C-alpha positions in Angstrom: -23.4 -21.3 -21.1 -20.8 -24.2 -21.0 -19.5 -25.9 -23.9 -17.5 -29.3 -23.7 -15.0 -30.2 -26.2 -13.1 -33.6 -26.4 -10.1 -34.7 -28.4 -7.2 -37.2 -28.7 -3.9 -36.5 -28.2 -1.3 -39.6 -28.7 -4.3 -42.1 -28.2 -5.3 -40.1 -24.4 -8.7 -38.3 -24.2 -8.4 -34.6 -23.0 -11.3 -32.3 -22.0 -11.6 -29.0 -22.9 -14.4 -26.4 -21.4 -15.3 -23.7 -22.9 -16.9 -21.4 -20.6 -19.4 -19.1 -23.3 -19.6 -15.1 -22.6 -17.1 -15.0 -20.0 -14.1 -12.8 -19.8 -11.2 -13.5 -21.9 -7.4 -14.3 -20.5 -6.0 -11.6 -22.5 -8.4 -8.8 -21.2 -8.1 -10.2 -17.4 -4.3 -9.9 -18.0 -4.2 -6.1 -18.9 -6.6 -5.4 -16.0 -3.8 -6.9 -13.6 -1.5 -5.0 -15.3 -3.1 -1.5 -14.6 -4.6 -2.4 -11.6 -1.6 -3.9 -9.3 -1.2 -2.7 -6.5 2.5 -1.0 -6.4 2.6 -0.5 -2.5 2.7 -4.1 -1.6 4.9 -6.9 -2.6 7.1 -9.8 -2.0 6.4 -12.5 0.7 5.8 -10.1 4.1 2.8 -8.6 4.3 1.0 -7.1 7.6 -1.5 -4.8 8.8 1.1 -2.0 9.3 1.3 -2.6 5.1 -2.7 -2.6 4.2 -3.4 0.4 6.5 -2.7 2.5 4.1 -5.0 0.9 1.2 -7.5 0.5 3.7 -7.3 4.4 3.9 -7.8 5.2 0.6 -10.8 2.7 -0.2 -12.4 3.8 3.0 -14.5 6.1 1.4 -15.5 4.1 -1.6 -16.4 0.8 0.0 -17.2 -0.3 3.4 -14.0 -0.6 5.6 -14.8 -1.8 9.3 -12.3 -3.4 12.4 -14.7 -6.4 13.0 -12.9 -7.7 16.1 -9.2 -8.3 17.7 -6.6 -10.7 17.7 -5.0 -12.4 20.5 -2.0 -9.6 20.9 -5.2 -6.8 20.2 -4.4 -6.0 16.8 -7.2 -4.9 14.5 -9.0 -7.7 12.3 -10.8 -5.9 9.2 -13.5 -6.4 7.1 -14.2 -5.0 3.7 -17.9 -4.7 2.1 -18.1 -4.0 -1.6 -21.3 -4.8 -4.6 -24.9 -4.9 -4.1 -25.7 -8.4 -5.6 -27.8 -10.8 -4.3 -25.2 -13.7 -4.7 -23.0 -13.0 -1.4 -19.4 -14.1 -1.9 -16.9 -14.6 1.6 -13.3 -14.7 1.3 -10.3 -14.4 3.9 -6.6 -14.3 3.2 -3.6 -15.0 5.6 -5.3 -17.4 8.2 -2.0 -18.5 8.1 0.4 -15.6 8.7 3.1 -16.5 6.3 0.7 -17.0 3.2 0.8 -13.5 1.7 0.1 -14.0 -1.7 -3.3 -14.1 -1.8 -4.0 -10.9 0.1 -1.8 -9.2 -2.5 -4.2 -10.3 -5.0 -7.0 -9.7 -3.0 -6.1 -5.5 -3.6 -5.3 -5.9 -7.2 -8.9 -7.3 -7.1 -10.1 -4.1 -5.1 -8.4 -2.0 -7.4 -9.8 -3.6 -10.4 -13.4 -3.4 -9.0 -13.6 0.0 -7.8 -12.0 1.3 -11.1 -15.5 2.4 -13.5 -13.1 2.1 -16.6 -12.8 -1.8 -15.8 -16.4 -2.5 -17.3 -16.8 -4.7 -14.9 -19.6 -3.2 -13.0 -21.6 -6.3 -13.7 -19.8 -8.1 -11.0 -20.7 -6.0 -8.4 -24.4 -5.6 -9.3 -24.5 -9.4 -9.3 -22.6 -9.9 -6.1 -21.5 -8.6 -2.9 -18.0 -9.5 -1.5 -17.1 -9.6 1.8 -13.4 -10.1 2.3 -11.2 -10.4 5.2 -7.6 -9.6 4.2 -5.6 -10.6 7.0 -7.4 -12.7 9.4 -4.5 -13.7 11.4 -2.3 -10.3 12.0 -0.3 -11.5 14.5 0.8 -14.3 12.8 1.5 -12.0 9.8 3.6 -9.9 11.6 6.1 -12.4 12.9 5.9 -14.5 9.9 4.0 -17.4 11.1 1.6 -19.9 10.3 0.0 -19.9 13.7 -1.7 -16.8 15.8 0.2 -15.8 19.1 -1.4 -18.6 21.1 0.7 -20.8 18.9 -2.8 -22.2 17.2 -3.5 -23.0 14.1 -6.4 -21.4 13.1 -7.8 -23.9 10.4 -8.0 -26.3 13.1 -9.9 -24.5 15.3 -13.2 -24.5 13.1 -15.2 -26.5 15.5 -13.4 -25.4 19.0 -13.5 -21.7 18.1 -11.0 -21.1 20.9 -9.4 -18.4 19.4 -10.7 -14.9 19.0 -9.4 -14.7 15.4 -11.9 -18.0 14.7 -14.8 -16.5 16.6 -14.4 -13.1 14.1 -14.4 -15.6 11.5 -17.2 -17.9 12.0 -19.2 -14.5 13.3 -19.0 -13.2 9.8 -20.3 -16.3 8.5 -23.4 -16.6 10.3 -24.0 -12.8 9.8 -23.4 -12.4 6.2 -24.6 -15.5 5.5 -22.3 -16.1 2.2 -23.7 -18.6 -1.0 -19.9 -18.9 -1.5 -16.7 -19.1 0.4 -13.2 -18.4 -0.8 -10.4 -19.9 1.7 -7.3 -18.3 0.0 -4.0 -19.7 1.5 -0.4 -20.1 0.5 1.6 -23.7 -0.1 5.5 -25.1 0.2 7.8 -25.2 -2.8 7.4 -29.0 -2.1 4.9 -29.1 -4.1 4.3 -30.8 -7.8 0.9 -31.5 -9.7 0.8 -35.1 -9.5 3.6 -37.3 -9.8 5.7 -35.0 -12.1 8.3 -32.3 -13.0 5.3 -30.0 -12.7 5.3 -27.7 -9.8 1.9 -26.9 -8.4 1.7 -23.5 -8.9 -1.8 -22.9 -8.1 -3.7 -25.5 -6.0 -7.5 -26.0 -5.5 -9.8 -28.0 -3.6 -13.6 -28.5 -3.0 -13.4 -29.6 0.3 -15.4 -33.1 1.5 -18.0 -32.7 3.9 -18.4 -35.9 5.3 -16.3 -38.8 6.4 -17.1 -40.7 2.9 -16.1 -37.8 0.7 -19.1 -37.8 -0.6 -19.8 -35.4 -3.9 -22.4 -34.0 -2.8 -24.6 -31.0 -5.0 -22.5 -28.7 -2.8 -18.9 -29.8 -3.4 -20.5 -30.1 -7.4 -21.0 -26.6 -7.5 -17.4 -25.8 -5.7 -16.1 -28.3 -8.4 -17.8 -26.3 -11.4 -16.4 -22.8 -10.3 -12.6 -24.8 -9.7 -13.4 -26.1 -13.2 -13.7 -22.5 -15.0 -10.5 -21.5 -13.1 -8.4 -24.7 -14.3 -9.4 -24.1 -18.0 -8.3 -20.4 -17.8 -4.8 -21.1 -16.0 -4.4 -24.4 -18.5 -3.3 -21.4 -20.9 -1.1 -20.0 -19.3 0.7 -22.3 -17.1 -0.2 -25.8 -18.8 -0.2 -28.9 -16.3 0.6 -26.6 -13.1 -2.9 -26.8 -11.7 -3.1 -29.4 -9.0 -5.9 -30.6 -6.1 -5.5 -31.2 -3.0 -6.5 -34.5 -1.5 -10.1 -34.3 0.1 -9.5 -36.0 3.2 -12.5 -34.9 5.6 -11.6 -32.7 8.6 -14.3 -31.4 10.7 -11.7 -28.9 12.2 -10.8 -27.2 9.0 -12.5 -24.5 8.6 -13.5 -24.8 4.5 -14.6 -28.9 5.4 -16.9 -27.1 8.3 -18.4 -24.4 5.8 -18.7 -26.8 3.3 -20.6 -29.4 5.1 -23.0 -26.5 6.2 -24.0 -26.5 2.8 -22.3 -23.5 1.5 -20.0 -24.2 -1.4 -16.5 -23.6 -0.6 -13.6 -23.4 -2.3 -9.9 -23.7 -1.3 -7.2 -21.4 -3.2 -3.2 -22.3 -2.7 -0.9 -20.1 -3.8 2.2 -22.0 -5.0 5.5 -22.0 -6.6 6.1 -20.9 -9.9 10.2 -21.2 -11.7 12.1 -18.5 -9.5 9.4 -16.9 -8.2 10.3 -16.8 -4.8 8.7 -13.6 -4.0 5.0 -14.7 -5.4 5.0 -12.0 -7.9 4.2 -14.0 -10.8 1.6 -16.4 -9.0 -0.2 -12.8 -7.7 -1.1 -12.4 -10.8 -2.3 -16.3 -11.7 -4.3 -15.6 -8.2 -5.8 -12.5 -9.3 -6.8 -14.1 -13.1 -8.5 -16.9 -10.9 -10.3 -14.7 -8.6 -11.8 -12.6 -11.6 -12.7 -15.2 -13.6 -14.7 -16.8 -11.2 -16.0 -13.4 -10.0 -17.1 -13.6 -13.7 -18.7 -16.6 -14.2 -20.6 -16.5 -10.8 -22.3 -12.6 -11.7 -23.3 -14.1 -15.0 -24.6 -17.9 -14.2 -26.7 -19.7 -12.4 -24.2 -22.7 -10.9 -25.9 -25.8 -10.3 -22.7 -28.2 -10.4 -23.7 -30.0 -13.9 -20.2 -29.3 -15.4 -18.0 -30.3 -12.6 -16.5 -33.6 -14.2 -13.2 -32.3 -15.6 -12.3 -31.3 -11.7 -11.5 -35.1 -11.3 -9.1 -34.3 -14.4 -6.6 -32.0 -12.0 -3.9 -34.3 -10.8 -3.9 -34.4 -7.0 -0.6 -32.7 -5.7 2.3 -35.0 -4.4 5.5 -33.6 -2.9 8.4 -34.0 -6.1 10.5 -31.0 -5.2 13.2 -29.7 -3.4 14.3 -26.0 -3.5 18.0 -27.7 -4.6 19.1 -30.6 -5.7 22.8 -31.7 -6.2 23.2 -34.6 -7.9 26.2 -37.4 -8.3 28.0 -36.2 -5.5 30.9 -38.2 -4.2 29.9 -39.8 -1.0 30.1 -43.6 0.5 27.5 -45.7 -1.0 28.0 -48.7 -2.4 25.4 -49.2 -3.7 25.1 -46.6 -5.6 28.9 -46.4 -6.9 29.3 -44.1 -4.0 27.4 -41.1 -5.8 24.3 -39.8 -4.2 21.7 -36.9 -4.4 21.6 -33.8 -1.8 18.1 -32.4 -1.0 18.1 -28.7 -0.2 15.1 -26.8 0.9 14.7 -23.2 2.1 13.8 -22.2 5.5 11.7 -18.7 5.4 13.2 -16.3 8.0 11.9 -12.8 8.7 14.9 -10.6 9.2 13.9 -6.7 10.0 10.9 -6.5 7.5 12.6 -8.7 4.8 12.0 -12.6 4.3 15.2 -14.5 3.7 15.4 -17.7 2.2 18.5 -19.8 4.1 19.2 -22.9 2.5 19.4 -26.1 4.8 20.2 -30.3 3.5 17.2 -32.1 4.3 18.3 -35.8 3.0 21.1 -37.3 1.5 20.5 -40.3 -0.6 19.4 -41.1 -4.2 16.7 -38.5 -5.5 15.5 -40.3 -8.4 11.6 -39.8 -7.9 12.3 -36.0 -6.7 13.0 -32.6 -9.1 14.9 -29.4 -7.6 13.8 -26.3 -8.6 17.3 -25.6 -9.3 19.9 -28.7 -10.0 23.5 -28.8 -9.6 25.7 -31.5 -10.8 28.7 -32.4 -8.8 30.1 -35.1 -11.3 31.5 -37.2 -8.8 32.8 -34.8 -6.9 32.6 -34.5 -2.9 30.7 -31.5 -2.0 32.3 -29.8 1.2 31.0 -27.2 3.9 33.3 -24.0 4.2 36.3 -26.4 6.9 36.5 -28.9 4.1 34.1 -31.0 5.5 31.6 -33.4 3.6 28.5 -31.9 4.1 25.7 -33.6 6.5 22.2 -33.6 6.9 21.0 -30.3 8.6 24.2 -28.3 7.1 23.1 -24.7 7.1 25.1 -22.0 4.7 24.8 -19.6 2.1 27.4 -22.1 0.1 29.4 -25.4 -0.6 32.5 -26.0 -1.9 32.2 -28.2 -5.2 35.5 -29.1 -6.8 37.2 -26.2 -5.1 34.8 -24.0 -5.9 32.6 -21.9 -4.0 28.6 -22.2 -5.2 26.6 -19.9 -3.8 22.6 -21.4 -2.6 21.1 -18.3 -2.6 18.5 -17.6 -4.4 19.9 -16.1 -7.9 
């Protein structure tokens, strides 16, 4: 049963949704701490990393190779549970978006441990999980597959073997719910605010008019459940994406075929570039939603608070150097420098290399890290003022070498 509570703070109406008989946040957090899969971490996750995990659970659940990638890498499917409610999840459709893959194995560890006392989820639900849909992209840490195709724009053409694998499982498994698991860049904010979009969701549109159909309402209701829990941990750091319709996107296609589909986006939190904190937030979202689905006949009736979640904007740089002395008569010679990290695969690790993206007043933007130049020039290692496109691990500010690397 769902209870909607209202309160007024500073003349503004806030909605809080309470879900009776649902799993408490503290319990979910304790399960994460107990079952976090220690063998995988950071951002680089490939078939090589998950192979030992698949071997470990092979005797407990159904693990199968469901197809091959462009470069003949196996794409694996995992089936767990015996319930009537069927949920299809896929991760790393974009090879460099691995946070949700980590959370999937944390979730599997939890579901497979009888002492977790959540057997009711597997009695009510059957999950089919594709942990890495794009193994070629994962191996070289790119968004696209080996043919340089974005699989999330291939839902209609089905031109790629990976796209055909996902479509085939969708057709045979016939899910009642779909979870499209992704990661997002550090530039996103929850609304036009100084709050990073740490986790984002979307109930994709299913027509050009973005009609709030009964099908979408069900997806929205699931999102409101997850958002309500996340607000206890990361208040004002949950966003939703613009729901502009694109039938070439997988989520929009599945939604248009009347299967409630939820997009998950693992974003940025404080200095968590390894996405280990965000991994926990995704785990909490997954388990909370499965708990809710297993206990509830979802109608979409309680979807309205979905529209209170702010839409994502692009208000962040990784670093902003404020008040630098450069020629700009309109701003008394002081200006800001916006820097973003470029993610580069070096060996088997991801390095974050700073690059100057813009030099202008950035009054409407925020930095995950901010440096005040206090009117001094910002120089490169040769003593020249830095320019857009500058790539180096440090700058010189007031005769001091300042590192731009992650702390």
